[in-house]
BANU-691699 format. One record per residue (C-alpha): residue number from 1; x, y, z. Coordinates in Angstrom, 2 decimals, decimal comma. Example, Ala and Ser with C-alpha at 12.3 -4.5 7.8 and 13.67 -1.06 7.14 Angstrom:
// residues 2
r i 1	u 12,30	v -4,50	w 7,80 .
r i 2	u 13,67	v -1,06	w 7,14 .
// end
This chain:
// residues 511
r i 1	u 12,44	v -24,95	w -21,13 .
r i 2	u 13,01	v -22,76	w -24,08 .
r i 3	u 15,83	v -20,43	w -25,08 .
r i 4	u 16,39	v -17,56	w -27,27 .
r i 5	u 17,76	v -18,28	w -30,76 .
r i 6	u 18,96	v -16,18	w -33,74 .
r i 7	u 18,68	v -18,60	w -36,72 .
r i 8	u 20,68	v -16,69	w -39,21 .
r i 9	u 22,59	v -13,72	w -38,31 .
r i 10	u 21,70	v -10,66	w -35,93 .
r i 11	u 21,72	v -8,17	w -38,84 .
r i 12	u 20,44	v -10,54	w -41,57 .
r i 13	u 17,99	v -8,33	w -43,57 .
r i 14	u 14,54	v -9,49	w -43,97 .
r i 15	u 15,60	v -12,72	w -42,34 .
r i 16	u 13,67	v -15,00	w -40,02 .
r i 17	u 13,28	v -13,32	w -36,78 .
r i 18	u 14,63	v -14,32	w -33,33 .
r i 19	u 12,45	v -17,08	w -31,95 .
r i 20	u 12,28	v -19,31	w -28,75 .
r i 21	u 13,27	v -22,84	w -29,19 .
r i 22	u 13,97	v -25,89	w -27,34 .
r i 23	u 17,49	v -26,25	w -27,15 .
r i 24	u 19,12	v -29,43	w -28,88 .
r i 25	u 19,90	v -32,39	w -26,72 .
r i 26	u 23,74	v -33,13	w -25,73 .
r i 27	u 25,49	v -35,36	w -28,04 .
r i 28	u 25,45	v -38,97	w -27,62 .
r i 29	u 28,45	v -40,65	w -25,97 .
r i 30	u 31,16	v -41,91	w -28,54 .
r i 31	u 30,40	v -39,16	w -30,97 .
r i 32	u 32,52	v -35,94	w -31,65 .
r i 33	u 31,29	v -33,28	w -29,18 .
r i 34	u 32,15	v -29,88	w -27,68 .
r i 35	u 33,30	v -29,06	w -24,22 .
r i 36	u 31,53	v -25,98	w -22,68 .
r i 37	u 32,48	v -23,14	w -20,40 .
r i 38	u 30,46	v -20,40	w -18,67 .
r i 39	u 27,43	v -22,63	w -18,76 .
r i 40	u 24,00	v -21,13	w -17,83 .
r i 41	u 20,64	v -22,64	w -16,79 .
r i 42	u 18,16	v -23,06	w -19,60 .
r i 43	u 16,06	v -19,82	w -19,99 .
r i 44	u 15,15	v -17,03	w -22,40 .
r i 45	u 17,83	v -14,26	w -21,83 .
r i 46	u 18,25	v -11,04	w -23,32 .
r i 47	u 20,47	v -10,64	w -26,20 .
r i 48	u 23,80	v -9,31	w -25,39 .
r i 49	u 23,88	v -11,26	w -22,00 .
r i 50	u 26,49	v -13,98	w -21,16 .
r i 51	u 23,76	v -16,41	w -20,70 .
r i 52	u 22,17	v -15,70	w -24,08 .
r i 53	u 25,52	v -16,05	w -25,67 .
r i 54	u 26,20	v -19,36	w -24,25 .
r i 55	u 22,83	v -20,85	w -25,39 .
r i 56	u 23,01	v -19,09	w -28,76 .
r i 57	u 26,49	v -20,42	w -29,59 .
r i 58	u 25,74	v -23,93	w -28,44 .
r i 59	u 22,65	v -24,18	w -30,28 .
r i 60	u 24,30	v -22,71	w -33,52 .
r i 61	u 27,15	v -25,41	w -33,15 .
r i 62	u 25,02	v -28,33	w -32,49 .
r i 63	u 22,90	v -27,32	w -35,57 .
r i 64	u 25,97	v -27,09	w -37,67 .
r i 65	u 26,99	v -30,61	w -36,70 .
r i 66	u 23,33	v -31,76	w -37,02 .
r i 67	u 23,48	v -30,41	w -40,89 .
r i 68	u 26,81	v -32,03	w -41,38 .
r i 69	u 25,85	v -35,46	w -40,27 .
r i 70	u 22,63	v -35,08	w -42,46 .
r i 71	u 25,08	v -34,95	w -45,38 .
r i 72	u 27,98	v -37,03	w -44,41 .
r i 73	u 26,91	v -39,51	w -41,60 .
r i 74	u 27,42	v -39,52	w -37,98 .
r i 75	u 30,46	v -37,66	w -36,99 .
r i 76	u 32,74	v -39,94	w -34,73 .
r i 77	u 35,64	v -37,76	w -34,21 .
r i 78	u 37,09	v -34,46	w -35,11 .
r i 79	u 40,29	v -34,21	w -37,16 .
r i 80	u 43,41	v -36,32	w -36,26 .
r i 81	u 45,11	v -33,31	w -34,80 .
r i 82	u 42,15	v -32,53	w -32,43 .
r i 83	u 40,78	v -33,69	w -29,15 .
r i 84	u 37,65	v -35,65	w -28,77 .
r i 85	u 35,96	v -32,60	w -27,71 .
r i 86	u 36,52	v -29,17	w -29,28 .
r i 87	u 36,44	v -26,14	w -26,85 .
r i 88	u 33,36	v -24,00	w -27,75 .
r i 89	u 34,67	v -20,64	w -26,48 .
r i 90	u 31,51	v -18,31	w -26,94 .
r i 91	u 33,31	v -15,35	w -25,75 .
r i 92	u 37,35	v -15,87	w -25,71 .
r i 93	u 38,19	v -12,16	w -25,27 .
r i 94	u 38,53	v -8,81	w -27,36 .
r i 95	u 38,94	v -9,37	w -31,06 .
r i 96	u 36,64	v -8,56	w -34,12 .
r i 97	u 36,80	v -11,87	w -35,30 .
r i 98	u 36,32	v -15,53	w -34,72 .
r i 99	u 38,61	v -18,63	w -35,23 .
r i 100	u 39,04	v -22,50	w -35,61 .
r i 101	u 42,43	v -23,65	w -34,07 .
r i 102	u 42,07	v -27,48	w -34,02 .
r i 103	u 41,48	v -27,34	w -30,21 .
r i 104	u 38,19	v -25,32	w -30,42 .
r i 105	u 35,95	v -22,81	w -31,95 .
r i 106	u 36,78	v -19,45	w -30,83 .
r i 107	u 34,52	v -16,41	w -30,71 .
r i 108	u 34,89	v -12,81	w -29,39 .
r i 109	u 33,53	v -9,54	w -28,59 .
r i 110	u 34,49	v -6,01	w -29,95 .
r i 111	u 33,03	v -2,54	w -29,28 .
r i 112	u 33,00	v 0,36	w -31,55 .
r i 113	u 31,22	v 3,41	w -30,19 .
r i 114	u 27,97	v 2,32	w -28,21 .
r i 115	u 27,66	v -1,18	w -30,09 .
r i 116	u 29,33	v -4,33	w -29,18 .
r i 117	u 29,61	v -7,18	w -31,87 .
r i 118	u 29,57	v -10,77	w -30,42 .
r i 119	u 30,81	v -13,11	w -33,32 .
r i 120	u 29,39	v -15,97	w -31,44 .
r i 121	u 25,88	v -14,59	w -31,50 .
r i 122	u 25,99	v -15,24	w -35,41 .
r i 123	u 24,62	v -18,70	w -36,55 .
r i 124	u 26,51	v -17,72	w -39,74 .
r i 125	u 29,80	v -17,20	w -37,94 .
r i 126	u 29,51	v -20,43	w -35,68 .
r i 127	u 28,59	v -22,63	w -38,73 .
r i 128	u 31,56	v -21,05	w -40,83 .
r i 129	u 34,09	v -21,95	w -38,17 .
r i 130	u 32,43	v -25,37	w -37,64 .
r i 131	u 32,91	v -25,69	w -41,46 .
r i 132	u 36,66	v -25,50	w -40,97 .
r i 133	u 36,56	v -28,17	w -38,43 .
r i 134	u 34,42	v -30,48	w -40,65 .
r i 135	u 36,73	v -30,11	w -43,53 .
r i 136	u 39,65	v -30,62	w -41,25 .
r i 137	u 37,91	v -34,22	w -40,36 .
r i 138	u 37,89	v -35,22	w -44,06 .
r i 139	u 40,90	v -33,27	w -45,33 .
r i 140	u 43,45	v -32,95	w -42,67 .
r i 141	u 46,12	v -32,54	w -45,39 .
r i 142	u 44,64	v -29,18	w -46,49 .
r i 143	u 45,34	v -27,53	w -42,78 .
r i 144	u 48,80	v -26,30	w -43,50 .
r i 145	u 48,83	v -25,82	w -47,17 .
r i 146	u 50,17	v -22,60	w -48,66 .
r i 147	u 48,33	v -22,44	w -52,06 .
r i 148	u 46,07	v -19,40	w -52,36 .
r i 149	u 43,17	v -21,31	w -53,93 .
r i 150	u 43,13	v -24,24	w -51,19 .
r i 151	u 43,26	v -21,78	w -48,37 .
r i 152	u 40,48	v -19,85	w -50,21 .
r i 153	u 38,50	v -23,15	w -50,67 .
r i 154	u 38,77	v -23,76	w -46,71 .
r i 155	u 37,16	v -20,39	w -46,31 .
r i 156	u 34,68	v -20,96	w -49,08 .
r i 157	u 33,65	v -24,20	w -47,41 .
r i 158	u 32,85	v -22,32	w -44,27 .
r i 159	u 30,57	v -20,01	w -46,17 .
r i 160	u 29,13	v -22,95	w -47,79 .
r i 161	u 28,12	v -24,49	w -44,37 .
r i 162	u 26,56	v -21,43	w -43,22 .
r i 163	u 24,40	v -21,36	w -46,21 .
r i 164	u 23,54	v -24,99	w -45,74 .
r i 165	u 22,65	v -24,37	w -41,98 .
r i 166	u 20,47	v -21,36	w -42,87 .
r i 167	u 18,61	v -23,51	w -45,66 .
r i 168	u 18,14	v -26,42	w -43,03 .
r i 169	u 15,48	v -24,07	w -41,35 .
r i 170	u 11,91	v -24,38	w -42,80 .
r i 171	u 11,01	v -20,75	w -41,80 .
r i 172	u 14,12	v -19,50	w -43,43 .
r i 173	u 13,32	v -21,12	w -46,95 .
r i 174	u 9,73	v -20,19	w -46,69 .
r i 175	u 11,06	v -16,31	w -46,28 .
r i 176	u 13,57	v -16,95	w -48,75 .
r i 177	u 11,28	v -17,97	w -51,48 .
r i 178	u 8,97	v -15,27	w -50,87 .
r i 179	u 11,82	v -12,79	w -51,49 .
r i 180	u 13,18	v -14,31	w -54,49 .
r i 181	u 11,52	v -17,55	w -55,96 .
r i 182	u 14,03	v -18,21	w -58,31 .
r i 183	u 17,07	v -17,45	w -55,78 .
r i 184	u 18,24	v -14,80	w -58,14 .
r i 185	u 18,02	v -11,82	w -56,02 .
r i 186	u 20,38	v -10,77	w -53,17 .
r i 187	u 19,20	v -12,27	w -50,03 .
r i 188	u 20,14	v -13,00	w -46,22 .
r i 189	u 20,90	v -16,53	w -47,06 .
r i 190	u 23,69	v -16,14	w -49,67 .
r i 191	u 25,06	v -13,10	w -47,47 .
r i 192	u 27,09	v -14,27	w -44,49 .
r i 193	u 28,21	v -12,53	w -41,48 .
r i 194	u 26,33	v -9,26	w -41,71 .
r i 195	u 26,85	v -8,42	w -38,04 .
r i 196	u 30,75	v -9,11	w -38,30 .
r i 197	u 31,03	v -7,03	w -41,32 .
r i 198	u 29,01	v -4,13	w -39,79 .
r i 199	u 31,41	v -4,07	w -36,86 .
r i 200	u 34,27	v -4,24	w -39,29 .
r i 201	u 33,04	v -1,15	w -41,20 .
r i 202	u 32,43	v 0,86	w -38,10 .
r i 203	u 35,96	v 0,21	w -36,73 .
r i 204	u 38,08	v 0,38	w -40,09 .
r i 205	u 35,70	v 2,02	w -42,60 .
r i 206	u 33,81	v 0,94	w -45,81 .
r i 207	u 37,01	v 0,39	w -48,03 .
r i 208	u 38,40	v -2,23	w -45,55 .
r i 209	u 38,06	v -5,64	w -47,11 .
r i 210	u 35,88	v -7,24	w -44,43 .
r i 211	u 33,51	v -4,54	w -44,15 .
r i 212	u 30,61	v -5,86	w -46,23 .
r i 213	u 28,98	v -9,26	w -46,04 .
r i 214	u 30,63	v -11,85	w -48,23 .
r i 215	u 28,06	v -12,66	w -50,90 .
r i 216	u 27,63	v -16,02	w -52,65 .
r i 217	u 25,31	v -14,71	w -55,25 .
r i 218	u 27,99	v -12,79	w -57,24 .
r i 219	u 29,40	v -12,29	w -60,66 .
r i 220	u 33,13	v -12,87	w -59,83 .
r i 221	u 35,20	v -14,55	w -62,84 .
r i 222	u 37,95	v -16,70	w -61,81 .
r i 223	u 41,51	v -15,37	w -62,64 .
r i 224	u 45,03	v -16,69	w -61,57 .
r i 225	u 45,57	v -15,41	w -58,02 .
r i 226	u 48,89	v -14,57	w -58,76 .
r i 227	u 47,70	v -11,61	w -61,24 .
r i 228	u 45,18	v -10,22	w -58,65 .
r i 229	u 45,89	v -7,47	w -55,92 .
r i 230	u 46,77	v -8,71	w -52,60 .
r i 231	u 44,17	v -6,54	w -50,84 .
r i 232	u 41,29	v -4,25	w -51,94 .
r i 233	u 37,79	v -3,01	w -50,89 .
r i 234	u 34,87	v -5,81	w -50,71 .
r i 235	u 33,80	v -5,18	w -54,28 .
r i 236	u 37,13	v -6,08	w -55,74 .
r i 237	u 38,44	v -9,57	w -56,14 .
r i 238	u 41,78	v -9,87	w -54,59 .
r i 239	u 44,03	v -13,02	w -53,88 .
r i 240	u 43,21	v -12,57	w -50,10 .
r i 241	u 41,65	v -16,00	w -49,15 .
r i 242	u 38,37	v -14,67	w -47,82 .
r i 243	u 37,74	v -12,59	w -51,08 .
r i 244	u 39,05	v -15,26	w -53,39 .
r i 245	u 37,03	v -17,89	w -51,66 .
r i 246	u 33,83	v -16,19	w -52,82 .
r i 247	u 34,45	v -17,57	w -56,38 .
r i 248	u 33,86	v -20,99	w -54,99 .
r i 249	u 30,91	v -20,22	w -52,65 .
r i 250	u 29,46	v -18,46	w -55,79 .
r i 251	u 29,72	v -21,78	w -57,66 .
r i 252	u 28,22	v -23,78	w -54,62 .
r i 253	u 25,36	v -21,27	w -54,43 .
r i 254	u 24,61	v -21,31	w -58,17 .
r i 255	u 24,68	v -25,27	w -58,05 .
r i 256	u 21,91	v -25,20	w -55,29 .
r i 257	u 20,05	v -22,80	w -57,42 .
r i 258	u 20,48	v -24,69	w -60,67 .
r i 259	u 19,33	v -28,03	w -58,99 .
r i 260	u 16,42	v -26,41	w -57,41 .
r i 261	u 15,29	v -24,74	w -60,77 .
r i 262	u 15,45	v -28,11	w -62,43 .
r i 263	u 13,18	v -29,82	w -60,00 .
r i 264	u 9,62	v -30,60	w -60,81 .
r i 265	u 8,40	v -28,35	w -58,05 .
r i 266	u 9,84	v -25,10	w -56,55 .
r i 267	u 8,96	v -25,60	w -52,69 .
r i 268	u 10,60	v -24,98	w -49,49 .
r i 269	u 11,01	v -28,87	w -49,28 .
r i 270	u 12,47	v -29,18	w -52,79 .
r i 271	u 14,84	v -26,30	w -52,11 .
r i 272	u 16,18	v -28,18	w -49,06 .
r i 273	u 16,46	v -31,45	w -50,98 .
r i 274	u 18,51	v -29,40	w -53,62 .
r i 275	u 20,68	v -27,92	w -50,79 .
r i 276	u 21,26	v -31,43	w -49,41 .
r i 277	u 22,24	v -32,78	w -52,98 .
r i 278	u 24,69	v -30,09	w -53,57 .
r i 279	u 25,92	v -30,39	w -50,18 .
r i 280	u 26,82	v -34,12	w -50,59 .
r i 281	u 28,51	v -33,51	w -53,83 .
r i 282	u 30,43	v -30,90	w -52,25 .
r i 283	u 31,73	v -33,27	w -49,50 .
r i 284	u 32,38	v -35,80	w -51,87 .
r i 285	u 34,40	v -33,43	w -53,99 .
r i 286	u 36,19	v -31,98	w -51,24 .
r i 287	u 37,22	v -35,32	w -49,91 .
r i 288	u 38,30	v -36,77	w -53,29 .
r i 289	u 39,86	v -33,96	w -55,14 .
r i 290	u 43,60	v -34,11	w -55,37 .
r i 291	u 45,35	v -30,75	w -54,29 .
r i 292	u 46,62	v -28,80	w -57,05 .
r i 293	u 47,31	v -25,10	w -57,34 .
r i 294	u 43,84	v -25,12	w -59,30 .
r i 295	u 41,97	v -26,47	w -56,48 .
r i 296	u 38,52	v -25,18	w -57,46 .
r i 297	u 38,80	v -26,80	w -60,55 .
r i 298	u 39,90	v -29,89	w -58,86 .
r i 299	u 36,94	v -29,86	w -56,54 .
r i 300	u 34,33	v -29,07	w -59,12 .
r i 301	u 35,70	v -32,01	w -61,43 .
r i 302	u 35,54	v -34,33	w -58,37 .
r i 303	u 31,95	v -33,23	w -57,67 .
r i 304	u 30,90	v -33,98	w -61,23 .
r i 305	u 32,47	v -37,61	w -60,96 .
r i 306	u 30,94	v -37,99	w -57,64 .
r i 307	u 27,51	v -37,15	w -59,21 .
r i 308	u 28,11	v -39,60	w -62,01 .
r i 309	u 28,91	v -42,48	w -59,37 .
r i 310	u 25,96	v -41,46	w -57,09 .
r i 311	u 23,10	v -40,08	w -59,25 .
r i 312	u 23,96	v -41,33	w -62,73 .
r i 313	u 25,12	v -37,83	w -63,61 .
r i 314	u 21,61	v -36,27	w -62,81 .
r i 315	u 23,26	v -33,03	w -61,80 .
r i 316	u 26,13	v -32,80	w -64,09 .
r i 317	u 24,52	v -29,63	w -66,18 .
r i 318	u 23,79	v -27,95	w -63,06 .
r i 319	u 27,15	v -28,19	w -61,73 .
r i 320	u 28,92	v -27,56	w -64,92 .
r i 321	u 26,85	v -24,33	w -65,44 .
r i 322	u 27,35	v -23,09	w -61,96 .
r i 323	u 31,26	v -23,41	w -62,41 .
r i 324	u 31,24	v -22,06	w -65,92 .
r i 325	u 29,29	v -18,94	w -64,77 .
r i 326	u 32,56	v -18,08	w -62,79 .
r i 327	u 34,77	v -19,03	w -65,56 .
r i 328	u 36,08	v -22,28	w -63,90 .
r i 329	u 36,26	v -24,84	w -66,73 .
r i 330	u 35,90	v -28,60	w -65,56 .
r i 331	u 36,30	v -30,84	w -68,24 .
r i 332	u 35,91	v -33,50	w -65,72 .
r i 333	u 35,69	v -36,48	w -68,39 .
r i 334	u 39,41	v -36,05	w -68,77 .
r i 335	u 40,47	v -35,68	w -65,38 .
r i 336	u 41,60	v -39,37	w -64,94 .
r i 337	u 42,78	v -39,96	w -68,65 .
r i 338	u 46,40	v -40,71	w -69,18 .
r i 339	u 48,44	v -37,78	w -70,10 .
r i 340	u 52,02	v -39,12	w -70,23 .
r i 341	u 53,69	v -42,61	w -69,90 .
r i 342	u 56,18	v -43,06	w -67,00 .
r i 343	u 58,91	v -45,45	w -66,41 .
r i 344	u 57,89	v -48,56	w -64,55 .
r i 345	u 54,94	v -50,93	w -64,33 .
r i 346	u 51,31	v -49,90	w -63,51 .
r i 347	u 50,80	v -49,03	w -60,03 .
r i 348	u 49,36	v -51,57	w -57,68 .
r i 349	u 45,85	v -50,36	w -56,74 .
r i 350	u 44,34	v -53,32	w -55,24 .
r i 351	u 44,34	v -52,99	w -51,38 .
r i 352	u 45,33	v -56,74	w -51,02 .
r i 353	u 48,35	v -56,68	w -53,27 .
r i 354	u 51,85	v -56,77	w -51,53 .
r i 355	u 54,63	v -54,35	w -52,11 .
r i 356	u 54,81	v -50,71	w -52,82 .
r i 357	u 52,01	v -49,00	w -55,01 .
r i 358	u 54,59	v -47,57	w -57,21 .
r i 359	u 57,76	v -49,13	w -58,46 .
r i 360	u 60,92	v -47,44	w -57,48 .
r i 361	u 61,63	v -46,85	w -61,22 .
r i 362	u 58,41	v -44,75	w -61,47 .
r i 363	u 59,26	v -42,80	w -58,23 .
r i 364	u 62,72	v -41,98	w -59,63 .
r i 365	u 61,20	v -40,86	w -62,88 .
r i 366	u 58,91	v -38,64	w -61,38 .
r i 367	u 61,49	v -36,98	w -59,29 .
r i 368	u 63,54	v -36,42	w -62,35 .
r i 369	u 60,68	v -34,97	w -64,25 .
r i 370	u 59,80	v -32,19	w -61,51 .
r i 371	u 63,27	v -31,47	w -60,70 .
r i 372	u 63,30	v -32,93	w -57,17 .
r i 373	u 66,57	v -34,39	w -55,82 .
r i 374	u 66,67	v -38,25	w -55,75 .
r i 375	u 66,80	v -38,05	w -51,72 .
r i 376	u 63,71	v -35,89	w -51,35 .
r i 377	u 60,59	v -37,34	w -49,57 .
r i 378	u 57,66	v -38,64	w -51,58 .
r i 379	u 54,59	v -40,47	w -50,14 .
r i 380	u 52,24	v -42,65	w -52,26 .
r i 381	u 48,73	v -43,46	w -51,36 .
r i 382	u 45,76	v -44,68	w -52,99 .
r i 383	u 42,79	v -42,35	w -53,61 .
r i 384	u 39,30	v -43,04	w -54,94 .
r i 385	u 37,97	v -40,58	w -57,33 .
r i 386	u 34,40	v -40,98	w -58,66 .
r i 387	u 34,63	v -44,56	w -57,95 .
r i 388	u 38,01	v -45,16	w -59,58 .
r i 389	u 41,14	v -46,04	w -57,81 .
r i 390	u 44,23	v -44,13	w -58,65 .
r i 391	u 47,53	v -43,67	w -57,11 .
r i 392	u 48,58	v -40,08	w -55,70 .
r i 393	u 52,24	v -39,51	w -55,53 .
r i 394	u 53,30	v -36,32	w -53,46 .
r i 395	u 56,45	v -34,54	w -53,51 .
r i 396	u 57,42	v -32,25	w -50,66 .
r i 397	u 59,24	v -29,11	w -51,92 .
r i 398	u 60,94	v -26,53	w -49,49 .
r i 399	u 60,05	v -22,93	w -50,81 .
r i 400	u 62,07	v -20,16	w -49,29 .
r i 401	u 60,34	v -17,07	w -48,07 .
r i 402	u 63,59	v -15,17	w -48,05 .
r i 403	u 62,68	v -12,57	w -50,81 .
r i 404	u 59,58	v -11,70	w -48,94 .
r i 405	u 60,58	v -10,26	w -45,67 .
r i 406	u 63,75	v -9,89	w -43,58 .
r i 407	u 61,77	v -11,70	w -40,78 .
r i 408	u 61,39	v -14,71	w -43,21 .
r i 409	u 64,88	v -14,69	w -44,57 .
r i 410	u 65,67	v -18,15	w -43,12 .
r i 411	u 62,16	v -19,63	w -43,07 .
r i 412	u 60,63	v -22,14	w -45,62 .
r i 413	u 57,24	v -23,28	w -46,42 .
r i 414	u 56,95	v -27,18	w -47,13 .
r i 415	u 54,69	v -27,50	w -49,87 .
r i 416	u 52,87	v -30,64	w -51,04 .
r i 417	u 52,88	v -31,30	w -54,95 .
r i 418	u 50,73	v -34,20	w -55,52 .
r i 419	u 50,30	v -36,12	w -58,92 .
r i 420	u 47,73	v -38,85	w -59,91 .
r i 421	u 49,37	v -41,99	w -61,29 .
r i 422	u 47,30	v -44,66	w -63,38 .
r i 423	u 48,05	v -46,89	w -66,20 .
r i 424	u 48,13	v -47,16	w -69,79 .
r i 425	u 48,43	v -50,90	w -70,72 .
r i 426	u 51,04	v -52,35	w -68,36 .
r i 427	u 52,98	v -48,92	w -67,87 .
r i 428	u 52,43	v -46,36	w -65,22 .
r i 429	u 50,97	v -43,21	w -66,81 .
r i 430	u 50,47	v -39,77	w -65,40 .
r i 431	u 46,98	v -38,53	w -65,04 .
r i 432	u 47,36	v -35,08	w -63,76 .
r i 433	u 49,62	v -32,10	w -64,70 .
r i 434	u 53,10	v -32,11	w -63,49 .
r i 435	u 53,95	v -29,71	w -60,98 .
r i 436	u 56,32	v -27,08	w -61,67 .
r i 437	u 58,69	v -25,53	w -59,10 .
r i 438	u 58,18	v -21,78	w -60,51 .
r i 439	u 54,40	v -22,09	w -60,36 .
r i 440	u 54,68	v -23,45	w -56,94 .
r i 441	u 57,01	v -20,70	w -55,80 .
r i 442	u 54,91	v -17,88	w -57,24 .
r i 443	u 51,57	v -19,26	w -55,68 .
r i 444	u 53,10	v -19,67	w -52,32 .
r i 445	u 54,92	v -16,19	w -52,31 .
r i 446	u 51,40	v -14,68	w -53,31 .
r i 447	u 49,71	v -16,27	w -50,28 .
r i 448	u 52,50	v -15,41	w -47,86 .
r i 449	u 52,54	v -11,75	w -49,24 .
r i 450	u 48,85	v -11,61	w -48,09 .
r i 451	u 49,50	v -12,76	w -44,62 .
r i 452	u 52,45	v -10,24	w -44,16 .
r i 453	u 50,17	v -7,49	w -45,48 .
r i 454	u 47,36	v -8,48	w -42,89 .
r i 455	u 49,85	v -9,01	w -40,04 .
r i 456	u 48,67	v -12,50	w -39,70 .
r i 457	u 51,98	v -13,99	w -39,04 .
r i 458	u 53,29	v -14,29	w -35,35 .
r i 459	u 57,01	v -14,30	w -35,11 .
r i 460	u 56,65	v -15,56	w -31,20 .
r i 461	u 56,22	v -19,21	w -31,27 .
r i 462	u 53,90	v -18,86	w -28,32 .
r i 463	u 51,85	v -15,93	w -29,59 .
r i 464	u 48,64	v -16,54	w -30,91 .
r i 465	u 48,71	v -20,29	w -30,30 .
r i 466	u 45,64	v -20,24	w -28,05 .
r i 467	u 42,86	v -17,38	w -27,73 .
r i 468	u 43,86	v -14,09	w -25,85 .
r i 469	u 41,73	v -15,20	w -22,99 .
r i 470	u 41,13	v -18,59	w -21,67 .
r i 471	u 37,74	v -19,12	w -20,25 .
r i 472	u 34,93	v -16,93	w -20,86 .
r i 473	u 34,55	v -13,01	w -20,81 .
r i 474	u 31,71	v -11,46	w -19,25 .
r i 475	u 29,62	v -10,54	w -22,46 .
r i 476	u 29,43	v -6,79	w -22,71 .
r i 477	u 31,99	v -6,37	w -20,02 .
r i 478	u 33,24	v -2,68	w -19,87 .
r i 479	u 37,02	v -2,31	w -20,17 .
r i 480	u 38,92	v 0,29	w -18,38 .
r i 481	u 39,10	v 3,86	w -20,09 .
r i 482	u 42,81	v 3,53	w -20,76 .
r i 483	u 42,54	v -0,08	w -22,24 .
r i 484	u 43,02	v 0,04	w -25,95 .
r i 485	u 41,32	v -2,34	w -28,22 .
r i 486	u 43,73	v -4,48	w -30,31 .
r i 487	u 43,61	v -3,41	w -34,16 .
r i 488	u 45,57	v -6,28	w -35,59 .
r i 489	u 43,83	v -9,46	w -36,47 .
r i 490	u 44,18	v -12,77	w -34,89 .
r i 491	u 47,43	v -14,40	w -36,35 .
r i 492	u 46,83	v -17,56	w -38,36 .
r i 493	u 50,42	v -18,47	w -38,97 .
r i 494	u 53,57	v -18,76	w -36,81 .
r i 495	u 57,32	v -19,75	w -37,59 .
r i 496	u 58,35	v -23,04	w -35,71 .
r i 497	u 61,61	v -24,98	w -35,72 .
r i 498	u 61,25	v -28,37	w -37,54 .
r i 499	u 64,42	v -30,26	w -37,35 .
r i 500	u 67,12	v -28,30	w -38,98 .
r i 501	u 64,60	v -25,66	w -40,59 .
r i 502	u 62,37	v -22,85	w -39,78 .
r i 503	u 58,94	v -23,39	w -41,10 .
r i 504	u 55,84	v -21,19	w -41,69 .
r i 505	u 52,87	v -23,07	w -40,23 .
r i 506	u 49,02	v -22,49	w -39,50 .
r i 507	u 47,84	v -22,15	w -36,17 .
r i 508	u 44,29	v -21,21	w -36,81 .
r i 509	u 41,60	v -20,00	w -39,60 .
r i 510	u 39,98	v -16,70	w -38,93 .
r i 511	u 36,72	v -15,14	w -40,22 .
// end
């Protein structure tokens, strides 16, 4: 039996056509998997029907996992906060959006005029949301961050997965190289979520931030997110995480392009090889990079160190040029160089050694230098970066949100401030920059301000914790004439009580 499958996005311009394919087999027992609702018998169904949407969304999700496993090995489990099986909700209700909530991938429908947009019908969108889940597997600590760049990286990572999913298809690569042999012209691979952007444009107008596809082939130059506007039309770089994330997806696309152009042949096969190399380095960089307010730079540096370890630095120039084009300076050689001496002995980095990784003297010295109370919580773990073992000491700072909104007057964000610790001789030594309270506060406030402007915070603890409609909505079902479609976005954050504090926490990522 075969099914009808859209290999890219329903509105991908000049992309590969809809095709009939044999659906991918169910996942093997013992591996991370999906649970399905609204299943239909295999068959070739018309686009827009519930049966088509079920098979399209399933195929795109399994394709995404296949691409991930080709880069990072078998996926045995989802993130630590997720169940064994993520729900795959191909049509969870009425929204102009899609999301990942640690319990599942959520897709929706929305009708404007005579056209209904099904976010689950786009392989781009499904791969993007799956990308959030994959990153949650290797970096669960990034789920609840409140730094603009780290959240923007989460969104960029989803777009990078959409690009890799597209390039995994041979016909796609063939059509792409016919259109732009050097990958230097705008194309249907570097542009993602065309159909969802079209629905957004029809509903909200061309000036709305999501009303154009996000493009990885772009000329955006890095700026401090705290200096950028919090919103703007698609052509403007803003501190809003989807907009700012285009900087990193631009670096990734340029890395693929640079690696491909440096290869001895420029064929569809060598393009896929270049994409896999870049993908492996992206995953290694994402896994190893310490979270700092400048996370794009941190990941880029970790990618170069990973390339040095795995490939003897064969792709160093390609990576460096990609990040430099977007004015992100890497300087990875100095990433693990000692910056300042600390009180106390060198950290214990051998796994078999007894006792704490850092001495109490070193911990106290770090807290004093960053202005943290002696009683504040600080965790210490070992981290491998580019094959080298270092200690990562993380301070947790409470940042008040009282100045941003009356609704947040007694709410805080708990912010992780990691520091890399190595040694110089027999002494502990700081390898990374030292976090500053004022910088942390400015970055967090910039991020939360964008959430407020987008109405992305739910102040009801139960609102938005799950999709609007559990189960599956009949695709294209007509609503009553008096039923208004919601115009607000799915909430991404809510306020919860943790001990004696009210804390802003994430409940999902959305497109």
